[in-house]
C-alpha positions in Angstrom: -14.4 -84.5 -31.0 -12.6 -82.8 -28.2 -14.4 -79.9 -26.1 -12.6 -77.1 -24.1 -13.5 -76.4 -20.7 -12.3 -73.1 -19.8 -11.1 -71.4 -16.5 -11.4 -68.3 -16.3 -9.1 -66.7 -13.8 -9.5 -63.9 -11.2 -6.3 -64.1 -9.2 -2.6 -62.4 -9.8 -1.7 -65.6 -7.2 0.2 -68.6 -9.2 -1.3 -71.6 -8.1 -3.3 -69.6 -5.4 -7.1 -70.9 -4.4 -8.8 -69.4 -7.3 -6.4 -71.6 -9.9 -5.9 -75.2 -7.8 -10.2 -75.2 -7.9 -11.0 -74.6 -11.4 -8.5 -77.6 -11.8 -9.8 -80.2 -9.8 -13.2 -79.3 -10.9 -11.4 -80.2 -14.7 -11.0 -83.6 -12.9 -14.0 -84.2 -12.5 -14.9 -84.0 -16.2 -14.7 -87.0 -19.1 -12.2 -88.0 -21.7 -13.0 -85.4 -24.4 -12.2 -82.9 -22.8 -9.6 -80.5 -22.2 -8.7 -77.5 -19.8 -7.7 -74.1 -21.2 -6.7 -71.3 -18.3 -6.5 -67.1 -18.8 -4.9 -65.2 -15.8 -7.6 -62.1 -16.7 -4.7 -60.0 -13.8 -2.0 -60.5 -16.5 -3.7 -59.5 -19.3 -3.7 -55.8 -21.0 -7.4 -55.0 -20.8 -7.7 -51.2 -20.9 -10.9 -48.8 -19.5 -13.3 -48.8 -22.2 -13.5 -45.2 -24.5 -16.9 -45.2 -24.6 -16.6 -44.2 -28.3 -19.3 -47.3 -29.2 -17.2 -48.3 -31.9 -18.2 -52.0 -31.4 -21.5 -51.4 -31.8 -21.4 -50.6 -35.7 -19.4 -52.3 -38.4 -17.0 -54.8 -37.8 -18.2 -54.7 -33.7 -14.7 -54.7 -32.9 -13.1 -53.1 -29.6 -10.1 -50.3 -31.2 -7.9 -50.6 -29.4 -5.1 -52.6 -29.1 -4.6 -54.8 -26.3 -5.3 -58.6 -24.9 -9.2 -57.7 -24.8 -9.3 -59.9 -28.0 -7.3 -62.8 -26.5 -9.5 -63.2 -23.8 -13.1 -62.5 -25.8 -11.8 -65.1 -27.9 -10.8 -68.0 -25.9 -14.3 -67.4 -24.0 -15.6 -67.5 -27.7 -14.3 -71.0 -28.8 -14.7 -72.8 -25.2 -17.9 -75.0 -24.7 -18.2 -74.8 -21.2 -16.4 -72.5 -18.2 -15.7 -71.6 -14.6 -14.5 -68.6 -13.5 -13.3 -68.6 -10.3 -11.6 -65.0 -8.3 -10.5 -64.3 -4.7 -12.5 -61.1 -2.2 -10.3 -58.1 -2.8 -11.6 -55.9 0.0 -15.3 -57.1 0.5 -15.8 -57.7 -3.7 -14.3 -60.0 -6.3 -10.5 -59.2 -7.9 -11.2 -56.4 -10.2 -9.6 -58.0 -13.5 -13.5 -59.3 -13.6 -14.6 -55.8 -13.9 -12.4 -54.8 -15.8 -13.1 -57.3 -18.3 -17.2 -56.6 -18.7 -16.7 -53.3 -18.7 -15.5 -53.6 -22.6 -19.1 -56.1 -23.0 -19.9 -54.3 -25.9 -17.1 -56.2 -27.6 -19.8 -59.2 -26.4 -22.5 -58.3 -28.5 -20.3 -59.1 -32.0 -20.0 -62.7 -30.5 -23.7 -62.8 -29.1 -24.8 -65.9 -30.9 -21.7 -68.2 -30.5 -21.2 -67.3 -26.7 -24.8 -67.6 -25.9 -26.2 -70.7 -23.4 -22.4 -71.7 -22.5 -22.9 -74.0 -19.2 -20.9 -71.5 -16.7 -19.9 -72.1 -13.2 -18.8 -69.2 -10.0 -16.1 -70.0 -7.4 -15.3 -66.8 -4.9 -12.7 -67.0 -2.3 -12.8 -65.5 0.4 -10.8 -65.6 3.9 -12.7 -64.5 6.6 -16.3 -66.5 6.1 -18.6 -64.3 6.3 -16.0 -61.3 4.6 -16.6 -62.8 1.0 -19.2 -59.3 0.1 -20.7 -59.0 -2.8 -18.3 -61.6 -4.8 -20.9 -64.0 -5.6 -22.8 -61.1 -7.0 -20.0 -60.3 -9.2 -19.1 -63.8 -10.1 -22.9 -64.2 -11.2 -23.1 -60.9 -12.7 -19.4 -62.0 -14.7 -21.7 -65.0 -16.1 -25.0 -63.7 -17.5 -23.4 -60.5 -18.9 -20.9 -62.7 -20.4 -24.5 -65.0 -21.9 -23.9 -67.3 -19.9 -25.8 -69.8 -18.9 -25.8 -69.5 -15.0 -25.4 -73.1 -13.2 -24.6 -72.3 -9.8 -21.4 -70.3 -7.8 -20.3 -71.0 -4.6 -18.4 -68.9 -2.0 -15.0 -70.7 -0.4 -13.2 -69.7 2.7 -9.8 -69.7 2.2 -6.9 -67.4 2.7 -3.3 -69.7 2.1 -2.4 -71.0 -1.1 -3.0 -74.5 -0.9 -5.4 -73.7 2.4 -9.0 -74.6 -0.3 -8.2 -78.2 -0.2 -6.7 -79.4 3.9 -10.1 -80.2 3.5 -11.0 -82.7 1.3 -14.8 -81.9 1.5 -13.8 -79.5 -0.4 -12.6 -81.3 -3.5 -16.4 -83.6 -3.8 -18.1 -79.1 -4.1 -15.7 -79.3 -6.8 -16.9 -82.5 -8.1 -20.6 -80.6 -7.6 -19.6 -78.0 -9.8 -18.0 -80.2 -12.2 -21.7 -82.2 -12.8 -23.2 -78.9 -12.8 -21.5 -78.1 -16.3 -22.1 -81.4 -17.4 -25.8 -81.6 -16.7 -28.4 -79.3 -15.3 -27.1 -77.1 -12.1 -26.8 -77.5 -8.8 -30.0 -79.3 -6.5 -31.2 -77.1 -4.4 -32.8 -79.0 -1.9 -36.2 -76.1 -2.3 -34.6 -74.2 0.5 -32.8 -71.8 -2.1 -34.4 -68.4 -2.2 -33.5 -67.1 -6.1 -35.1 -64.6 -8.8 -37.7 -66.7 -10.7 -36.5 -64.4 -13.6 -32.7 -64.9 -13.7 -31.7 -67.2 -10.5 -29.9 -64.3 -8.5 -30.0 -64.6 -4.2 -29.0 -61.3 -3.7 -32.0 -58.5 -3.1 -31.8 -54.4 -2.1 -35.3 -54.8 0.1 -37.6 -51.4 -0.2 -40.2 -49.8 1.4 -43.8 -50.9 1.3 -43.4 -54.5 0.8 -41.0 -54.2 -3.0 -37.6 -55.8 -3.6 -35.2 -55.6 -6.3 -33.0 -58.5 -7.7 -29.7 -57.2 -7.9 -28.7 -59.7 -10.7 -31.1 -58.8 -13.3 -32.4 -55.3 -11.9 -36.2 -56.5 -12.1 -38.4 -55.2 -8.9 -41.6 -57.2 -7.2 -42.4 -58.0 -3.6 -41.5 -60.4 -1.7 -43.8 -62.7 1.3 -43.8 -65.3 4.0 -44.6 -68.4 2.9 -45.2 -71.9 4.0 -42.4 -71.0 6.1 -40.5 -69.3 3.9 -39.2 -66.6 1.6 -41.0 -66.0 -1.6 -40.2 -63.5 -4.4 -42.1 -62.8 -6.5 -40.4 -60.6 -9.4 -41.9 -59.2 -12.4 -39.8 -58.7 -15.9 -39.1 -54.6 -16.2 -39.4 -53.4 -20.3 -35.9 -53.0 -20.3 -34.1 -56.4 -20.3 -30.3 -57.0 -21.1 -29.6 -60.9 -20.7 -32.6 -63.1 -19.6 -32.8 -64.7 -23.1 -31.8 -63.8 -26.4 -34.4 -62.1 -28.0 -33.9 -59.3 -24.7 -30.2 -59.5 -25.5 -30.5 -58.0 -28.9 -33.5 -56.3 -28.2 -30.5 -54.1 -25.5 -28.5 -54.3 -28.3 -30.6 -52.1 -30.7 -31.4 -49.6 -27.7 -27.6 -49.2 -26.6 -27.0 -48.6 -31.2 -29.9 -45.7 -31.2 -28.1 -44.0 -28.9 -25.9 -42.5 -31.3 -28.8 -41.7 -32.9 -30.5 -39.7 -30.0 -27.4 -38.1 -29.4 -27.0 -36.2 -32.8 -30.4 -34.7 -32.4 -30.0 -33.3 -28.9 -25.9 -33.0 -29.0 -26.6 -29.3 -29.3 -29.1 -28.8 -25.9 -27.2 -31.3 -24.4 -24.0 -29.1 -24.6 -26.3 -26.0 -23.7 -26.3 -28.0 -20.3 -23.2 -29.1 -20.0 -20.9 -25.5 -21.3 -21.8 -24.1 -18.1 -18.7 -27.2 -16.4 -16.3 -26.7 -18.5 -14.4 -24.4 -16.4 -15.2 -25.9 -12.8 -12.8 -27.9 -10.5 -8.7 -28.5 -11.0 -7.9 -31.7 -12.3 -5.2 -33.8 -10.8 -3.1 -35.0 -14.0 -0.9 -38.9 -13.8 2.4 -37.9 -14.3 2.4 -39.9 -17.9 0.3 -37.6 -19.3 1.8 -35.8 -22.8 4.3 -37.9 -22.1 
């Protein structure tokens, strides 16, 4: 049976570096695979309304937009690669807009869980990718993928990513990571032992927090390298399927908690209802 590699393009630019690189990754796949592509900035994916309706009953968002198109493509894929350019020190906002509707993902948890996935971020100037890698890692983990690796490449002009043929070798590495077990790091890569993330916030008293899974711990220098000791907290989101299911139940419990406390909460909020003047959209009320 034919398998599907889904290319999730977080760039509005047609035939840009993100799109080209995803297609080059696909070239490293054997026969029996097809490539499907989806360009997130083209889709009408609206802001989450925080209604929580997608957590109950049919577990489907009530908004009539293109979210389900993207979600169905992801659910029906066998592996996926996410590519996005850097916009002002972070990945294009289309990735975050999709993730903001992520409560809808729980309705497909069983089918989404553990798909092999890799990410590639593009930046025009070396060192100015900002949080793009973290954005890509987060996208994959919050869509319940098996994060096999993420790379940042520097290319600004359309097609510039392949001026150097070495980048095609990088695409082959990512293809192999999807088909096999991940990118070989040769023991140099400093990563969170819980989630594999490599972006950290260094706190006081020798503490450190992984910015991908948000778990905390300590760091130390050992054998000439940096060592992270990250411990799992009580509330996990995606480190294993049981934790994802537990997070879903916690989210559902918020409904009952609200109804139990709404009178007390209203006593707090009522004091803020008439403060400030709202600036409204021109189209409001049309």
